[in-house]
N, C-alpha and C positions, 0 to 999 in steps of 0.2 A: 330490657328495655324502652328504651326512652319513650316511644310513644305507645307504652302501653301506660307508663304512668301516664302521660299527657292524657289518655283515657279515662284511666281511672279517677282523676283529681276532675275532670268533667261529670264524671259521674256521683262523684260527689258535691257535686254545687250544683246538680239539678236534683228537685223535689221529686219529681214523678218518672219515675223508668218505662221506655216501651217495652214490650214483650222480645224486642231482640236486643235489648241493655241487658235485661235479664238473663237473656240465656246466652250473652256471654259472660255476664258472669257466673253464670252454674257452671259452666265451663272453664272459667279459669280457677274456679275452688278446686277442681278436679286434678287439677296440677300440683306436682308436690314441690314447685318454689313458689312461695309467697311474701317473696322478698320487696320484692315491687309494691305491694298490697300493705305490709307493712312498714314501708318507706313514707307513699301517700299517707298513711292511719298517722306518720308521726305528725305530719307537717302539720294536718288538719287539726290534730290533738292541739299543737304547738299552739294553734292560730285562734281555738276556741275556748279553752279550758275549761274551766268549774261548768263551761254549760253543756258539753255531754252526758256530765250525768245527769239533767235532767231529760233528755232525748231515751234513753233507753230503758225498755222492757226489762223489769228483771230475769223472767223465765226466758226471752227469747234470747237475752244476751247472754243467761248459760249456756243456751245450748246453741251459740255461735261461739264465746267463748272454748267450749268442750271441742267443736269443730276446728275452730283455729290452732287448739294446742296439740290436738291431733294429727292435723297438716303438718303444722311444723315442726313434730317430733319430739314435742314437750311433755314428758311422763309425769312430771313431779310440778305443777303448776305452784305448788304449795309454798316454792322456794325461788318465785319469780321474783324478780326484784322490784322495785316500784318501777322503774323506767319499762320494764316488759309488760307488766300490768297496766301502763299507759297506752302502750302501742296497742295492747290488744282491744282493750275498751275502745279506743277510738277507729282500729282496724273494725268491731262487732256496728259502731255507730256507720261506716259507710257500710257495710252489709248490710243493714239492716233494711233498707227497700228492696233489696234484690235477693237477698238471704232467706229472710223470712218467709217468702215466697215458697221456696225450693224447703223450705224446716217444718213447713206450717202446714200449706196448704196441699206441697204435691203428698205430705204424707196422709195427708186426709182425706183427701179427695182418688174416688178410684180411677184408674186409668185404663181405658179400653184400648184392645189392640184389636184391629182386622186385617185379614193377613187372606191372600188371595190364592194360595196354592196354588194348585197348577193351573187352573183356569182364571180368567179375567174377570174381577168381581167389582161391580157397582155399590159404593158407598153415599147414604143420604145421609149426611150432618145434621145435628140438634139445629142449626140455623136455618137448615134447608140448600145449604152447598154440594152440591155434588162433586164423589173423588170418583175417578173410574181408575181402577189400581191394575194395572199391568200382572201377567203372573211374576212369581217368585215377591213378588212385593206387601210391603204392609204400611199402616200408618196407627202411630198413637197416640189418642186425646182425652182429656178429661172427661167423666162422665157429666158436668156442669158445663161443657162447651158453650161458647157463645155467650152465658151471662155475665161474666166479667171481664174475659178474653178468648179470643179465638186463637189458639195456640196449637198446634196440634205437628208430631215430628214425623218425617216420611224414609224409611230404610227401601229403595228401589225405585221405581218411575210411576207416576200418574198424571191424569189429568183432571184438571180442575175447574169448576167451572163455580163461582164465588161468588154468594149471594149478598147483595150493596150493604153495608152498614158501615154507616162515617164513624159512628161513636168506635166502633171494635175491628180494628184493624185486623185480618186475615195472617196470621204467619205461619212461617213452615219452616222447621228446623232439620236442619241435617247433618252429616259429618262431618260438611266442607262449608254450606251458604246457608243463610236463612233469608225465607223470599217473602216478602210485605206486601200485603194489596190490602182495598178496598172493594172491590166490584172488578171479576175480570175474570175471562178465560185463558188457560193456558197450560201446558206442558212441562213436566220435571220430574226430571231425572236424577236420583242419588244412589250410587249404590257405591260398592267398597272395593273398588277399582282406581281411586285418585283422581274421578272426574265428574262433573255435575254441570247437568245444564237445565238450562229455564228457557222456555219458547212461548212467545207470547201470542196468542190469536186474537184477542182482543183488550180493548184497556189498557194497564199500564202495572207495572210492576216494581219494585224495587229490589234488588238482590245484592246481600252483602257478605262480605266475608266474617271469619270470627275475628280481623284481627283490631277491628273497631277502628280503624283508619275511614277515612271517609273522601280519600282521592279516588279516581279513576279504576283503579287497579284492582280496588276494593270494596266500591259500592259502583254499583249501574241504576239506574232510572229506564227499563225498557218499555217501548210502547209495541204496538201490534208490529209483527214481522221479525221484531230482534229478538237475537238470544243472547245470556250470557252464557258462557261457557269456564267452569272453574279445571285449570289444574294444579294438580297438588304439586308437582316438580316447582312450578312457578309461584305459588301459593298465591297467585291474584287470579281476574276476571277477564275477559276477554269477550266486545262488545263484536255478534256478527248478523250478517243480514240472514235473515231466517225464512225467509217470502217463501222457498219451496217445503221447508220443514212446516207453518203456519200454513198452510195449504192442505198438506197431508194430514196432521188430524182436524182440521176442520174438516175436513171432508170424513176423515174415520170416524169422527162423533153425531155427522149425518148420516151413517150410514150407506154412503154412496161413493163409488169414487167418480169420477167424471173427468171423461177423456174427447178433446176435439183437437187429436191431430195431433197430439203429443209424441213423441220417437218410442221405441217400443223398448227402446232399453230402459227408459226412464218410467215405463209402466208397471214393467217386471219390476225393477227396483224398490217400486210401490208395496208392489204383493209380496216379494219378501220378505219386506219389513212388518208387513200385517199377518202374513200367514208364519212366518219366520220358519220359512220353508226355502232352501236353495231355489232361484229361477232364475236363468238366463237365456240367449240366445246367441247365435252366430253373429261375427264379424257383419255378413251381407243383410242382415234383417235387421241390425239394432236401430236404424233411423228411417224403420218402416213408420208410417203415422198409426196412430190405432184412433177409433174411435167409438163411444160407446159408453152405457153408464153398468157398473157393477155391483154391486147387491156386496154389502160385508158379511152377510148372511147365509149368500152363496158359500160352498165348499171350494177349494182352491181348482178342484180338477175340473169341477165346472167353467169356471173364470177363462181359465186357459186354453178348454177346448172351444167357446165361443171366439175368443183371440184367434187365434189359431186357423177356426175357420176362415176367420173372415180378413187372410192373409192367406191360406191356400198351402198352410204349414201343417206339420206333422210334432207332435209334443213326444218325448221319449224320457224315460230314466235317466239324469247325468251320470258317469264317469262311478260317484260311492254309492250309486243306490238310492241316496236321501234326496236331493230333491229331482227338477225337472227342466227341459230343457227344448224352447220351440226352436225346431230346423228346416230345411227345403222349402222356403217360404219362399210367395212373389210378392212382392208389394208395389210392382210395378204396372 
């Protein structure tokens, strides 16, 4: 692909790679087709000539070449032509900055995995940042997180309250997108359903797909109350107004949902989202205004009882017996 080649050329001429660029290269290395890398490496070798030899660390080069041979399906590197050896050597130079991190650091530094299981879980990272994991979610990060970089992997959904550190950007990688921040709060969801979503509550973040391109379809900078949504079908990002989502996450983290006349349908939507239990009302009551503060530490039935009482309504089980319906009320 032409765009991928351009991105590889850009990386080659960049002295220090960012964590996002390193992650992109790692994902590229896992592919079976390394032809773009070989082509760009050939260009680089022809331009640099003998200078390449001086740039290679012998032990690291051997590891890199072995990986390239394996990924390219070369089982007998001893019969490589001189031309082939030159391409492989040049490729090693291309990978030196990013892949050395993969081969050496990742193998030596212990990776910590935090799973939430069936309950929400709060994780305090070594740099003081807080991660609020939703159910069935996990993060993976190195034991030395924060010392050289702040990169972690997310599987599932989590709310992040990131400590300010301008020297060490906070990078979250997932199956579809990478999110880079300096200090902010936001919610990120990245499950194996082909959709990923980032909602910013405060500050700003940069969201990238793994394509390496920098146009708005593949890279967005989000401010508060904005969201980036990734769909695997389109392989691109969509900028969305997320005022309501941001309000929900903000109040959820504060531990109190406050309503000053919002319609009952909107309130019940929040409760369903928070408790993960179906909650609804009939069409006659969905516009009834709701006033009050509801603590997230209260159980759902207590909150519904308060709401139903204020509207002279009743609570009953839904048709499936899994949720609740508020009916027979009067909001006039």
